[in-house]
N, C-alpha and C positions, 0 to 999 in steps of 0.2 A: 492521678498517674497510675498506670498499670504496674503490677509487680513483675519482676523477671520471671517468676514461676508461671504467672498467668500468660505472659507473652509466649513462653516456651510451649505451654499447652496449646495455645492458639496455633502456633507454627506447626506443631506436631499434628494437630487436627487437619490443617491444610494439606500436609504431606500425605497423610492417610487417605484423604479424599481423592487426591491426585492419583495415588497408586491403585486404589481399589475400585474406583468408579468404572463401571462397565462401559461407559461411553467414552473412555479415554483412548481415542483413536485419531486418525489423521486430521490435520488442520484443514486439508482440502476435502474431507469427507463430509457431505451434507447431513449425515446421520449423527454427527457428534452432539453431545450435550456440552454445556459451557459453564465455566466458573472463572474466578479471577483471584490472583494472589498479588498483593502489592509488594514492590521491591524496597520501599522505604519504610523505616521503622514507624513512621507516623501514619502509615496507611496499610492496612492488612485486610484483605477480603478473601478468606480461604475457601469459599464455596459459592456456587451460583445462588444458593438460597440467601446469601448475604448481599446480593445486588438487588436493591429494591426497584420495583417497577415504577416508571414515571407515567402518570396519568394526566398531566397537565399540558399535553401536546395533542392537537387535533391532526388526524391523518386524512388527507384528501387525495384520492387517486385521480391524477390529472389525465392520464391516458394509459393505454396498454397496447399490446401488439408488437412490442419490441422483442427481437430474438437475441437473447443473451447480451443485453447492453452492457458496456464496460465503463464508459466515461462520458461526461457531458460538460458543455460550456455554453456561454451566452454571447450573442453578437450585440453590437451597440444598439441595434434597432429592437432588441428584446427577443428575437428569435433564438432558439436553442439548436445546438448541434450535438448529436448523440452518436457514439460509435457502437456498432454491433460486432461482437467478436468474430462471427463468420466472415467479416470483411466489408461491411457496408457502413456508410456514413449517412445519417438521417437528419432531417431538419424539421423542427416543430415551430409552427407560426400560430400565434394566438391560441395555443393549447391544442392545435390540430397537427397530427403527424402527417407529413406529406408522404403519399404512398410511393413516390419515386425517389430512390436513393440518389445522393449527390454523386456525380461522375468524377473521374480523375483520381480515385483512391488507388494506392499501390496494391500490387498482388501480395497476399499474405499467406503464411503457412498456418492454416487454421486447423489445429488438431489439439485435443485435450485442453490445456490451459492457454494455448497460443492462439494468435489471430490478430485482429485489429483492436488495439487497446486504448491508450490514452489519447485524448485530444486536448490541445491547449492553444490559446491565442497569444501571439506576440504582445507584449505590453503596449506596443504602439500600433496595434492592429488597425485602428481607425485611419492611420496614415499609410501603412505598408500592406495591409490585407493579408498578412502572413499567418497561416495555420500550421501547427506542428502536430504530427501523428507519430505514435510509437506502435510498433507491430513486430511480429515474429516473421522471419523470412528464411527460406531454405527448404531442407528436406528432413525426413525422419532421422537420417543418419548425420546430418550436419546442418544446424540452423543457428541463427543469431537474432538478438533483439536489435532493431533498427530505430532510428529517428529520421523522419523525413519532414520537409517543410514545403508548402505550396501556397500559391495565392488563391484566394476565394473571392469570387465576384458576386456571391449571393445565390449562384446556381450550380457552379462547377469549380473543381480544383484545376489549377493549371501550373505549369512550370515546376513540377514536382522535382525535388532534389533530395537525395539521401545524404544527410549531413553527418551521420554517425552510425556506427555499428559496433556491437560488443565483440570482443575476441577473448579467448579462442572460440571457435564454433563448438557446438555441443550436440549430442544426440537426444532423441526423445521429444516430448512435448510439455515439459515442466519448467517452472521457475524462470519466468521471463522478466519479472519486476515490472517496469514500464511507467511508473508515475513521474510526472514533470512538475517542478516548482520553479517559479521565476523569482530571482533575488532583486533587491532594489537597484542594483547596477545593471539590470537587464541581462545578466548571465543566468543560465538555467542549471538546476540540479536535476539529474536523471538517475533513477534507481534501476539496477540490474540484478536479477536473481543469480543464485550460485550455480545453476545448471541442472539441478534435478536430484533425485533420490537414488539410493542403491536399488538394483544392481548396476545402474548406468555407470559408465567409466568415461573419463576424459584423459587421454594419454596414459591409460592404465591405472588412474587413480579415481577414487570417488569424486564426483563433481564438487561436493562440499569443501574439499581441500583448496579449491580455487579461491575461496573467500579470504584466505590469509595470504595469498600470493600477490605481491604488489606489481608483478609483471602481467597479471591477468585482470580483465575488467569484470569478471564474474563475481557476484557477491559484493558489489560495490555501489556507492553513489558517486557519480562523476559530475564535474562542473564544466560547462561548455559555454563559449560565446554563442550568440544567436545564429551564427553561421556554421557551428560545429567545431570551430577551432578551439584551441586550449588557452584559457586565460593565463597570463604570465605570473599571476600571484597564487596559483593553485598550490596546495601544501607540499606536493611531491615533485614539483617542476625541477628542482635541482638535485633530486635523489637519484643515485645510480640504481639501475635495475628496477625502477618503479615507473609505471605508466603515468605520465604527467596529468592525465585527465582525472585521476582519482581524487575524490574529496573526502570520503570515509570508506572504511572496509570492515570485513568481518560480519557481513549481513547474509541472511539466508534467502529470504524472498520478500522484499518490501512491497506491500500492496496498498499502502496509504501514506501520503506525504503532504504536508502543508506548512505554511509559514504564518506565524502570529502577526497580524497586521500592525500591532502596537509595538511589541518587543523585538520583532523580526527573528525570533527563535524558530528553528526548523524542527518539526516533529515528524516522526514516522511510525507506522505500525507494520509489523513484520510477522510472517507466518513462521511458527516453529514446526517441528516434525510431529511427534506424538505429544501434544501439549507444548508449553514453552513459547507461545505467542508473546510478542513484546510490543510495548510502547516505548519509544526511545526519543531522547532529546539529542539532535544531531549537531555535532561540532566538527569543524574542519580538521582533518588529519587524524581523527581518532579511530581506534579499533574497537568494534562492538562485539568481538569475541567468538562468533560462530566459526567453526564448530568446536574450538578449544574450550570455550566456556559457554554452557547452555543449560537451560532447564528442560530441554526436549529429551525425549527418549526415542530409540529406534522404533519404527513401525512394528518390527518383529518383537519388541518388548525390552531389549537390553539397553544398557547405558550407551550414550554417544560420548559423553565425557563425565567424569566424576566431579569436575570443577563447576561451580556456580558463579564464581567471581575470581578475579585475578588482578593484581596491581598492573596498571597500564592498559587495562581494558575497561570499557564503559559499561556500567550496570544499567539494565532497563529500569524505567520508571514504574512500569506495571508488567507483570508476567501473568498470562492467562493459561491456566492448566486445570482441566482439559481445555482444548482449543476452542476459541470463538471464531477462528479464521478471519482476522480483521481485514477490512478492505478500505474503502474510501475514508478520508479524514478531512475534517473542516473545522474552522473556528466560527463560533457564533456567540455573540455577547460575552466574549472573553474566555469562553470554555471550549474544550475539544468535543467533537462529536465524531465517533468512530463507528463505521459500519461493521457488521459481523455476518459472514456467510453462513457459518455453522449455527451461530446463536440466533440468526434471523432477527436481529434487532439493531438499534443504534445505541451505542454506549455514550451517555452524557458524562464527561469527565470534567469535574470542576477543578480549576486551577487557582492558586493564589497569585499575587503579583510577582512572586519570584519564580513562578513556573513549577511549584510543588503541587503534587496531587492532594486534593482535599477530600474528594468523594467520587463515587462512580454509581450511576444509575442506568437503568435499561429502558429504552423506548421500544416496545414490541412492534415489529413490522409483520412477522409471520411469513416472510419469504427471505431468500438469500439476498442480503444487501451487498451490492457491488460497488456503488459509489455514493458519496455524500458531498454535496456542494452547497455553498451559500450563494444565492442568486442576487443579481443587482436590485431586486425588489425587497431585499432584506429577509427573505424567507429561506428555510432549509429545504433542499430537494434531495430525494433518494431515488436511485434506480435499482431494480431487482434483477438478479441473475437467474432468469427463467426463460424457457422457450417462448412464453407469452409474458415477457418482462413488462413491469409497470414503472411509470414515473409518478412518484408520490411527493406531495408537498406536506411539510410539517410546520405547524404554527402553534405557538404557545397559547393556551387558553387563559385569558386574563380574568 
């Protein structure tokens, strides 16, 4: 066992690293360096030097030529669908990227962090052919995150319907969220960002204030039926002055979300501001603290909040400071694999049977990782956020 004085020194060292590191800048800034601090007493990683490199995974570049790809999924016949943030949907057959984009995609507001983002198939896609897309829509002065669904016949989308859009509208091109996860009852969880950074304003307030407002959908995870309607057993359905779509709140900008296929636990990764990126275990009705409780700092350098924890608010399982800018999140062999935009790697996060963090390692990719998914062939795939983005397969070396 470690003595209290030893643990105190370790914690102090981690705080010093976070405060003095020259690379301690924006989670969305590709020039950041990375490190990690565990939020549980059994797991503490105070600096990037303490995250060992994994060398037992082989990386194979399957294809390149994608323009800022954002999300991917697989069709029953093995073909892949990949979204490109500027507003295109691409298909890959037998490892070959079709040069002609899929038609029928909605018009998107493609600026900064916005555009065409998540793609997800209905759990019963083989029968109903329904594809779900998340995207930003509107103008620089007023835009929203939307979810649309359409039928896909293998060549084109048709019968496109907008089934959900976040409110209120927001200015700028930041913090759209957009990840989709399907629950066992065929309802969907959908993540929405808080609206953006200072000096932007929504109704005279900083956008981050929306995350704690239960009459706003910004800074939330919502739960929807597959047609966009509200499930009757959502946690805030009977609450006055609360939007009944809300599943959890107090989020800044979730960029990774997945479900454990065994335990059915929901996990997410969330961008902080200047540091303070989070790995969270998501539960219905809970408050995840932003911006009242946070390890983030202002981009200008000051405190956002002096509180790191508060009764009634859920603590993160891991806090990354400086930022790794976490992105796609997937389960593989019982562990979590989290992409990093700034860290340009995939974090292998080992879990025990109770969902506690055991260790964290880094699989170097060398490009900004936007999405990580487990394919039907049992292998991990990564897409990179570049103007010449790549699709990369990861396989353990036996």
